[in-house]
C-alpha positions, 0 to 999 in steps of 0.5 A, a space after each residue: 553253081 549253087 550251094 551244095 546241100 549238107 548230107 544228113 544221115 540216120 545214125 543207126 542205118 546210115 541212110 539219107 534223111 528224107 529232107 536231105 534227099 529232097 534238098 539234094 534233088 532240088 540242088 541237082 535239078 538246078 545244076 542240071 538246068 543251069 550248069 549243064 543245060 539239061 532240061 530233061 534231067 532237071 525235070 526228072 530231079 524236080 519231079 522226084 523232089 516234088 513227089 517226095 514233098 507231097 508224100 509222108 515226111 520223115 524217115 530215111 531213103 536209099 537211092 543208088 543214083 542219089 548216092 552216086 551224085 552226092 559222091 560226085 559233089 562231095 568228092 
């Protein structure tokens, strides 16, 4: 298991900060591959992280799927 990333939120909206989301997608990709052996899920998460890294940086995102995964890891 890798180190669980911090959850950084926008103080006004409560949305997940962009860079925090990228770090979470990378973490989830590693966990899917190394802990679960799920290459398809890992590829999905890494493609999300790469797509976000190539686009405009900054701001906030809202993702139900990502929020559910964060809850699983943070209790």
